[in-house]
Wavefront OBJ file of the C-alpha trace (Angstrom):
o trace
v 117.688 66.249 88.894
v 117.019 69.182 91.385
v 120.087 68.346 93.468
v 122.342 68.456 90.185
v 121.103 71.906 89.449
v 121.558 73.303 92.977
v 125.056 71.832 93.185
v 126.027 73.369 89.669
v 124.593 76.802 90.870
v 126.370 76.473 94.263
v 129.799 75.819 92.447
v 129.241 78.459 89.997
v 128.557 81.038 92.535
v 131.591 79.995 94.494
v 133.783 80.371 91.498
v 132.390 83.860 90.545
v 133.114 84.871 94.133
v 136.574 83.722 94.042
v 136.027 81.201 96.723
v 136.844 78.329 94.596
v 139.282 78.373 91.812
v 139.797 75.907 89.156
v 143.601 76.896 89.040
v 145.925 78.453 91.446
v 146.369 82.205 91.199
v 149.947 82.347 89.011
v 150.312 86.239 89.332
v 154.020 87.030 89.786
v 155.675 90.157 89.750
v 158.284 90.691 87.120
v 161.326 91.934 88.716
v 162.773 95.529 87.447
v 166.100 95.219 85.782
v 168.141 98.328 85.611
v 169.943 99.195 81.941
v 170.465 102.448 82.191
v 169.474 105.824 83.813
v 167.410 108.839 82.005
v 167.970 112.192 83.371
v 165.603 114.894 82.587
v 166.709 118.562 83.115
v 163.462 120.754 83.745
v 163.095 124.522 83.191
v 164.436 125.202 86.786
v 167.511 123.286 86.141
v 166.659 120.519 88.302
v 167.784 117.028 87.260
v 165.327 114.475 87.722
v 166.936 110.627 87.687
v 165.127 107.702 86.692
v 166.486 103.939 86.569
v 165.098 102.386 83.367
v 164.774 99.058 81.531
v 165.536 99.657 77.772
v 163.108 98.539 75.291
v 165.130 98.795 72.049
v 163.864 95.835 69.610
v 160.403 94.910 68.596
v 159.620 92.407 71.083
v 160.694 94.650 74.006
v 158.618 97.575 72.601
v 155.491 95.374 72.308
v 155.798 93.934 75.607
v 156.724 97.065 77.642
v 155.493 97.473 81.124
v 152.617 94.888 80.749
v 152.075 92.562 83.596
v 153.951 94.562 85.643
v 151.985 95.265 89.275
v 154.782 97.375 90.758
v 157.246 100.166 89.808
v 159.209 102.349 91.965
v 159.008 106.053 92.035
v 162.251 106.527 90.481
v 162.083 103.656 87.863
v 160.756 103.469 84.270
v 161.055 102.123 80.930
v 162.828 103.896 78.080
v 161.572 102.982 74.483
v 163.984 103.392 71.672
v 162.419 103.503 67.985
v 164.332 103.003 64.580
v 163.181 106.363 63.429
v 161.308 109.514 64.492
v 157.400 109.313 63.858
v 154.099 109.829 65.700
v 154.414 106.815 68.224
v 151.355 105.007 69.391
v 150.561 102.954 72.673
v 147.886 101.432 74.528
v 147.601 100.061 78.148
v 146.555 96.673 77.161
v 147.416 93.961 79.981
v 149.248 97.162 81.858
v 148.028 97.549 85.388
v 149.955 100.787 86.541
v 148.900 103.981 85.462
v 151.618 105.509 83.575
v 152.852 108.905 82.298
v 154.128 108.553 78.603
v 156.826 111.236 77.942
v 157.634 111.383 74.206
v 161.097 112.855 73.112
v 162.396 113.616 69.614
v 165.621 112.674 68.064
v 167.371 115.713 69.486
v 166.358 114.596 73.506
v 163.806 117.287 73.836
v 160.447 116.190 75.170
v 157.862 116.822 72.521
v 154.696 115.557 74.347
v 153.317 114.282 77.558
v 150.538 111.845 77.798
v 149.727 111.760 81.616
v 148.011 109.137 83.879
v 147.228 106.407 80.955
v 144.265 104.391 82.136
v 145.426 100.844 83.166
v 144.097 98.163 80.830
v 142.804 100.520 78.014
v 142.831 99.630 74.813
v 142.346 103.019 73.475
v 145.467 103.979 71.510
v 147.614 106.965 72.788
v 149.042 108.912 70.141
v 152.061 111.339 70.361
v 151.039 114.789 69.048
v 154.385 115.350 67.539
v 156.596 112.953 66.182
v 159.173 111.103 68.627
v 162.071 108.878 68.528
v 162.012 107.791 72.308
v 159.290 107.335 74.998
v 159.808 107.474 78.657
v 157.183 105.603 80.754
v 157.144 106.357 84.252
v 154.395 106.176 87.152
v 151.174 108.136 86.461
v 151.571 111.606 87.907
v 155.047 111.861 88.101
v 155.511 114.507 85.270
v 153.159 116.954 86.983
v 154.848 116.217 90.461
v 158.317 116.539 89.328
v 157.452 119.652 87.088
v 158.578 117.840 83.711
v 157.011 119.660 80.805
v 157.550 120.016 77.120
v 160.679 121.518 76.113
v 162.482 120.035 78.750
v 165.933 118.154 78.016
v 166.524 114.331 78.158
v 169.720 112.363 78.767
v 170.331 108.787 78.503
v 172.975 106.841 79.907
v 172.947 103.175 79.216
v 174.544 100.752 81.470
v 177.338 98.303 80.104
l 1 2 3 4 5 6 7 8 9 10 11 12 13 14 15 16 17 18 19 20 21 22 23 24 25 26 27 28 29 30 31 32 33 34 35 36 37 38 39 40 41 42 43 44 45 46 47 48 49 50 51 52 53 54 55 56 57 58 59 60 61 62 63 64 65 66 67 68 69 70 71 72 73 74 75 76 77 78 79 80 81 82 83 84 85 86 87 88 89 90 91 92 93 94 95 96 97 98 99 100 101 102 103 104 105 106 107 108 109 110 111 112 113 114 115 116 117 118 119 120 121 122 123 124 125 126 127 128 129 130 131 132 133 134 135 136 137 138 139 140 141 142 143 144 145 146 147 148 149 150 151 152 153 154 155 156 157 158
């Protein structure tokens, strides 16, 4: 009996430390698929361009950037909603820190939520109604001087 307890404890410790796994690490990176570009014209008339994937239906919006482990500095996801209202997001299963840039129906930035914390289930709600949301790597808005009031242009790739 004592041998079984010791064996069980050894297996338990090895599993907890990652030395022994019951299944293989199946993490695979989801590849980025460019579907368009988003340009932001800031107050200094600089044009900041992002390659984007488009989330324009319920499934794509629900999935968002979940389970992504890599995103280049010039890449993001552009969410298109059916109508303008306060938009709500969370970071569940999202491993990257993101800036969420909320855009109204006139393509003007109305709110920016910087550095959303990875894996958080805390809701992130736009302060103003928005019809579009651009998600980019955390810190990008500050680094690129993107601010509320800046203009956004979307070009969808055919």
